[in-house]
C-alpha positions in Angstrom: -0.1 5.5 -41.3 -1.0 4.3 -37.9 -4.7 4.4 -36.9 -4.9 5.7 -33.3 -8.0 4.7 -31.3 -10.2 7.3 -29.5 -10.8 4.9 -26.6 -7.8 3.0 -25.4 -9.9 0.8 -23.1 -11.3 -1.1 -26.1 -8.4 -0.7 -28.6 -5.1 -1.9 -27.2 -1.8 -3.1 -28.6 -2.0 -2.9 -32.4 -0.3 -1.1 -35.2 -2.5 -1.4 -38.2 -1.2 0.0 -41.5 -3.3 1.4 -44.3 -2.5 -0.1 -47.8 -5.4 -0.2 -50.3 -7.9 0.9 -47.6 -8.2 1.7 -43.9 -8.6 -1.5 -41.8 -8.7 -1.5 -38.0 -8.3 -4.8 -36.1 -9.9 -5.5 -32.8 -7.8 -8.1 -31.0 -9.2 -9.7 -27.8 -8.4 -7.7 -24.7 -7.2 -9.9 -21.8 -9.5 -9.3 -18.8 -8.0 -8.6 -15.3 -7.3 -11.7 -13.3 -9.4 -10.2 -10.5 -11.9 -7.4 -10.8 -14.3 -6.0 -8.3 -16.9 -3.5 -9.3 -18.8 -1.1 -6.9 -18.7 -3.4 -3.9 -20.8 -2.2 -0.9 -21.2 -3.9 2.4 -23.5 -2.6 5.1 -23.5 -3.4 8.8 -26.5 -2.0 10.7 -27.2 0.5 7.9 -23.6 1.8 7.8 -21.4 1.3 4.7 -18.3 -0.5 6.0 -17.2 -1.0 2.3 -18.5 1.8 0.2 -18.5 1.6 -3.6 -15.0 -0.1 -3.9 -13.8 -1.0 -7.4 -10.4 -2.6 -8.1 -8.7 -4.7 -10.8 -5.5 -6.8 -10.6 -3.6 -8.2 -13.7 -2.1 -11.7 -13.7 1.1 -12.0 -11.7 0.7 -8.5 -10.1 0.6 -7.7 -6.4 -1.9 -5.1 -5.2 -2.0 -3.9 -1.6 -5.1 -2.7 0.2 -3.5 -0.3 2.7 -5.3 1.6 5.4 -5.9 2.0 9.1 -7.7 -0.7 11.2 -11.5 -0.6 10.6 -11.4 1.0 7.1 -12.9 -2.0 5.4 -9.9 -3.9 4.1 -10.5 -7.3 5.6 -14.3 -7.1 4.8 -13.4 -6.5 1.2 -11.2 -9.6 1.3 -13.9 -11.7 2.9 -16.4 -10.8 0.2 -13.9 -11.8 -2.6 -13.1 -15.1 -0.8 -16.8 -15.8 -0.5 -17.1 -15.9 3.3 -19.1 -12.7 3.3 -21.7 -11.4 0.9 -21.9 -7.9 -0.5 -25.0 -5.8 -0.5 -24.3 -4.7 -4.0 -21.5 -4.9 -6.6 -19.9 -7.7 -8.6 -16.7 -9.8 -8.5 -15.0 -11.3 -11.5 -12.1 -13.7 -12.0 -10.6 -13.8 -15.5 -13.6 -12.0 -16.8 -16.1 -14.5 -15.4 -18.7 -13.4 -12.8 -18.2 -15.3 -9.6 -20.5 -13.2 -7.4 -23.2 -10.6 -7.4 -26.3 -10.2 -5.3 -28.1 -13.0 -7.1 -25.5 -15.3 -8.5 -22.8 -16.8 -6.3 -20.0 -19.4 -7.0 -19.2 -21.3 -3.8 -15.9 -20.3 -2.1 -14.2 -23.6 -2.8 -14.8 -23.3 -6.6 -13.5 -19.7 -7.0 -9.8 -20.7 -7.6 -8.9 -18.2 -4.8 -6.4 -18.9 -2.1 -6.5 -17.3 1.3 -3.7 -16.7 3.9 -4.6 -15.6 7.4 -2.7 -13.7 10.1 -2.4 -16.8 12.3 -1.5 -19.3 9.5 -4.4 -21.5 10.6 -2.4 -24.8 10.2 -4.1 -28.0 11.4 -2.2 -29.1 14.5 -3.2 -32.8 14.1 -1.8 -33.0 10.5 1.8 -33.2 9.5 3.4 -30.5 7.4 3.0 -32.6 4.3 -0.7 -33.4 5.1 -1.3 -29.7 5.8 0.0 -28.7 2.3 -1.9 -31.6 0.7 -5.2 -30.7 2.4 -6.8 -28.8 -0.5 -5.6 -31.1 -3.3 -7.6 -33.8 -5.1 -6.6 -36.5 -7.5 -4.2 -39.5 -7.4 -2.0 -39.9 -4.3 1.2 -39.8 -6.4 0.2 -36.5 -8.0 -0.6 -34.9 -4.7 2.7 -36.1 -3.2 4.6 -34.7 -6.1 3.0 -31.2 -5.7 3.5 -31.2 -2.0 7.2 -32.2 -2.3 7.8 -29.6 -5.0 6.4 -26.7 -2.9 8.1 -27.8 0.3 11.4 -27.9 -1.6 10.8 -24.4 -2.9 10.2 -23.0 0.6 13.1 -25.0 2.0 11.0 -27.2 4.3 11.0 -30.6 2.6 12.9 -32.1 5.5 9.9 -31.2 7.8 7.4 -33.0 5.7 6.6 -35.5 8.4 6.8 -33.1 11.4 3.9 -31.4 13.1 3.3 -27.6 13.0 4.0 -27.1 16.7 7.6 -28.1 16.3 8.2 -25.3 13.7 9.2 -21.7 14.2 6.8 -18.9 13.3 8.6 -18.2 10.0 8.6 -21.9 9.1 4.8 -22.1 9.9 4.3 -19.1 7.6 6.0 -20.8 4.7 4.0 -24.0 5.3 0.8 -21.9 5.2 2.0 -20.3 1.9 2.8 -23.7 0.4 -0.7 -25.0 1.4 -2.4 -21.9 -0.1 -0.5 -22.3 -3.4 -0.9 -26.1 -3.6 -4.2 -26.0 -5.7 -2.7 -23.4 -8.0 -5.1 -20.6 -7.3 -5.4 -17.8 -9.8 -5.8 -15.3 -7.0 -4.2 -15.2 -3.6 -5.8 -13.1 -0.8 -3.4 -12.3 2.1 -4.8 -10.8 5.3 -1.8 -9.3 7.2 0.1 -12.6 6.9 3.4 -11.3 8.3 2.0 -9.5 11.4 2.8 -12.4 13.7 6.4 -12.7 12.7 9.4 -11.4 14.6 10.7 -8.1 13.1 14.1 -9.7 12.3 12.5 -12.4 10.2 9.8 -10.4 8.5 11.7 -8.8 5.7 13.3 -12.1 4.6 10.0 -14.0 4.7 8.2 -11.2 2.8 10.9 -11.4 0.0 10.8 -15.2 -0.2 7.0 -15.1 -0.3 6.9 -12.5 -3.0 9.4 -14.4 -5.1 7.4 -17.7 -4.9 4.1 -15.9 -5.7 5.7 -14.3 -8.8 7.1 -17.6 -9.9 3.7 -19.2 -9.7 2.2 -16.3 -11.7 -0.4 -15.8 -9.0 -2.2 -12.5 -8.7 -2.1 -11.2 -5.1 -4.4 -8.9 -3.1 -2.6 -8.1 0.2 -4.2 -6.4 3.1 -2.0 -4.5 5.6 -2.0 -1.4 7.7 1.8 -1.1 7.4 3.0 1.4 4.7 6.5 -0.2 4.7 5.1 -3.6 3.9 3.0 -2.2 1.1 5.9 -0.2 -0.4 8.1 -3.3 -0.3 5.7 -5.8 -1.9 3.1 -4.1 -4.0 3.1 -3.3 -7.7 0.1 -1.0 -6.9 -1.3 0.4 -3.7 -5.0 1.1 -3.1 -5.2 3.4 -0.1 -8.4 2.9 1.9 -10.2 5.2 4.4 -13.7 5.0 5.8 -14.7 2.2 3.5 -13.6 3.9 0.3 -10.5 3.8 -1.9 -9.1 7.4 -1.8 -6.1 6.8 -4.0 -4.6 4.2 -6.3 -1.2 4.0 -8.0 2.3 2.7 -7.9 4.0 3.0 -4.5 6.3 5.7 -5.8 3.4 7.8 -7.1 1.3 7.4 -4.0 4.3 8.5 -1.9 5.3 11.4 -4.1 1.9 12.6 -5.2 -0.5 12.0 -2.2 -4.2 12.8 -2.6 -4.5 14.7 0.6 -3.0 15.5 4.0 -4.1 12.2 5.5 -2.4 10.3 2.7 0.9 12.0 3.4 0.5 11.3 7.1 -0.2 7.6 6.6 3.3 7.1 5.2 5.4 9.2 7.5 5.4 11.9 10.2 4.3 15.3 8.9 4.7 19.0 9.6 1.7 21.3 8.8 1.7 25.1 8.3 -1.6 26.9 8.3 -2.2 29.8 6.0 -4.7 31.9 4.0 -4.5 32.6 0.3 -4.2 36.1 -1.1 -3.5 36.5 -4.8 -2.6 32.8 -5.2 0.1 33.2 -2.5 0.2 32.0 1.2 2.4 34.0 3.5 4.3 31.9 6.2 7.3 32.2 8.5 9.2 30.3 5.7 8.2 32.9 3.0 5.5 32.8 0.4 4.1 29.6 -1.1 2.2 29.4 -4.4 -1.4 28.0 -4.0 -2.8 28.1 -7.6 -6.5 27.4 -8.0 -7.4 28.4 -4.4 -9.6 31.5 -4.2 -8.6 34.5 -2.1 -9.4 34.0 1.6 -9.3 30.2 1.3 -7.6 28.4 4.1 -4.9 25.9 3.2 -2.5 23.5 4.9 1.2 23.2 3.7 2.4 19.7 4.5 6.0 18.5 4.5 7.9 15.6 5.9 10.6 15.9 8.6 13.3 14.6 6.3 12.8 17.6 4.0 13.5 20.1 6.8 17.0 21.7 6.7 18.8 22.8 9.9 21.4 25.5 10.2 23.1 27.0 13.2 22.2 30.4 14.8 24.9 33.1 14.1 24.2 35.8 16.6 20.5 35.9 15.8 20.9 35.4 12.1 20.4 32.4 9.9 21.3 31.4 6.3 20.3 33.6 3.4 17.0 32.8 1.7 17.2 30.8 -1.5 14.7 30.0 -4.3 14.7 26.3 -3.4 14.8 26.5 0.4 12.8 29.7 0.8 13.2 31.9 3.9 14.7 30.4 7.1 12.7 30.5 10.4 14.1 30.3 13.9 13.1 27.7 16.5 14.4 26.4 19.8 15.2 22.7 20.3 12.5 21.1 22.5 13.6 17.5 22.2 16.2 15.3 20.4 16.2 11.5 20.1 18.5 9.1 18.3 16.3 6.5 16.4 19.0 4.1 15.2 19.7 5.3 11.7 18.7 8.9 12.2 18.0 11.5 14.8 14.6 13.2 15.3 14.7 16.8 16.6 11.6 18.8 17.6 11.6 22.6 17.5 9.4 25.2 19.1 9.1 27.9 16.5 9.6 31.6 17.4 7.0 32.7 14.9 3.8 31.1 16.3 4.9 28.5 19.0 4.2 25.6 16.7 6.3 22.4 17.0 8.0 21.2 13.9 10.0 18.0 13.5 13.2 17.4 11.5 15.2 14.2 10.9 18.9 14.1 10.4 21.0 11.1 9.3 23.2 9.5 12.0 23.6 11.1 15.5 22.6 14.7 16.0 21.5 15.6 19.5 21.6 19.3 20.2 20.8 20.5 23.7 17.3 21.5 24.7 16.9 25.3 24.2 19.5 25.6 21.4 18.4 28.2 18.8 18.6 26.9 15.2 17.3 28.0 11.8 15.0 25.7 9.8 14.3 25.8 6.0 11.8 23.8 4.0 12.3 22.4 0.5 9.7 24.0 -1.7 9.6 21.1 -4.1 8.9 18.7 -1.3 5.8 20.5 0.1 2.2 19.6 -0.6 -0.5 22.3 -0.4 -4.1 21.2 0.3 -7.3 23.2 0.9 -8.1 22.9 4.6 -11.0 20.6 5.3 -13.8 21.9 7.4 
């Protein structure tokens, strides 16, 4: 017989069997590597960071993703200790490092920080830059510096100065310097934004591999969804100082919290409608809107890659199907080749709205061409319209 706990937060990972009597064990629960609780930061009375809570397990990468000005970097600065919260607490391995009364100095938090501009010291060599935060015997420091520079492939630059290195090489030196003291947490503030697009993906992958090898927990700040999807174990989507959704990248993308969350990851199309009997009538047929009262306004949101295109056959389109719904006709307004796909914009006959569709490879119909569009029902999101 297995005793199953009522509260999984406090009872984790055991399989206690009953023999002579019931006996439940309470093993220690490992605390998160980094935990922030109810952080608030006010500037001139306005909450720039508003009740933000977050936890990161050892060796995991969490991404704070959101538009500029949403509070991402301010959150990072409070964790690093270069800014102070108005309320809330910060913990590392279960130990309080900062609240509104108690505060561990930044240099004693075992937290590394990487900036957008790498912030290397120009008057120090590559080796001296990496050794900057280390203490102890010279031989021990040299061993650590050599080990890290070997792992990032830059040992042969140990005696060179930063100005002689490329942007990608400087980024790897900055990473080695941040990792040298073996921080338990690494904070990264858009560290790849200054790199050439051709280098960025490779540098991201190398950086992630090294951080995983070191077992460092990472909190990465970015406004680029692709970067978050590529690097993160978990994404925390921020807007107006608050976390509006948290989850694995796949879940955030496939089950967005609202229209704005869908739009942050890709272009969107939006149909407007009013609910009657749990149904919304549109040019593409009826959509189910369970839980929305009659007369409620809703928005039906879908991505351009989930729009099907078919040719006009003398004023007729394809037959309706359960999955694709009813086709609606539109005229091509613009078509552009984007490199790996084509983006086509249509002016819809029904209401004059413009809808976008993407098609793999080259598809460039002439402006004014009549075509029929369908929308995958299982790829649509229906949200109550915000006032």
